[in-house]
C-alpha positions in Angstrom: 304.5 -77.0 274.6 303.9 -78.6 277.9 305.6 -82.5 278.4 304.5 -84.2 281.9 305.4 -87.2 282.8 304.1 -89.5 285.1 304.5 -93.0 287.7 308.3 -94.5 286.4 308.6 -92.3 283.5 309.4 -89.8 285.6 311.5 -91.0 287.8 314.1 -92.4 284.4 313.6 -88.7 283.1 314.1 -86.7 286.9 311.3 -84.3 286.3 307.4 -84.2 286.1 306.6 -82.1 283.4 308.5 -79.9 281.4 307.8 -77.0 278.9 309.5 -77.8 274.6 309.6 -76.1 271.9 309.7 -78.9 269.2 309.3 -79.3 265.2 307.5 -82.1 265.9 304.9 -82.5 263.5 303.9 -86.4 265.1 303.9 -87.7 268.4 306.4 -90.0 267.4 308.6 -87.1 265.8 308.2 -85.0 269.5 309.8 -88.4 271.4 312.9 -89.5 268.1 313.6 -85.3 269.6 313.1 -86.3 273.4 315.6 -89.7 273.1 318.2 -87.3 271.0 318.3 -85.0 274.3 319.7 -87.1 276.9 320.6 -91.2 277.2 317.8 -90.8 280.2 315.2 -90.0 278.0 316.5 -92.8 275.2 316.2 -94.7 278.1 312.5 -94.0 279.6 311.6 -93.5 275.8 313.3 -97.2 274.4 310.0 -99.6 274.4 306.9 -97.1 272.9 305.5 -100.4 273.4 305.0 -99.5 277.4 304.1 -96.0 277.1 300.8 -94.6 276.4 299.9 -90.8 275.5 297.4 -88.3 275.8 297.2 -85.5 273.9 295.2 -82.5 275.8 293.9 -84.9 278.4 292.5 -87.4 275.5 294.8 -90.6 275.1 296.2 -91.1 271.3 298.1 -93.2 269.3 302.2 -92.5 268.4 301.9 -91.2 265.2 299.4 -88.2 265.9 299.2 -84.8 264.9 300.5 -82.7 267.1 299.1 -79.3 265.6 297.4 -77.1 268.0 298.1 -79.1 271.4 299.2 -77.5 274.3 300.0 -80.8 276.4 301.8 -83.9 275.9 301.6 -87.0 279.0 303.5 -89.9 278.9 302.7 -92.6 281.4 303.4 -96.2 281.4 299.5 -98.2 280.3 296.7 -98.2 283.6 295.5 -101.2 285.3 291.7 -101.4 286.8 292.2 -102.8 290.4 
């Protein structure tokens, strides 16, 4: 599965994208796996209220299933302007 990181999430983790093998069945489980990897991930995912997630380029919820998903993107909320 491809994981994409944008804005300050990318800055905290130090990567824009990576490919991971996961046993996670939901976005929340994936985040828990990532948090356990390294303090950088723990910092990036410390406050989920400051994050949004898209699955295969569709905005989604953290309790969404990952079955069949090829790409997960994490980013801060966007503002208009």
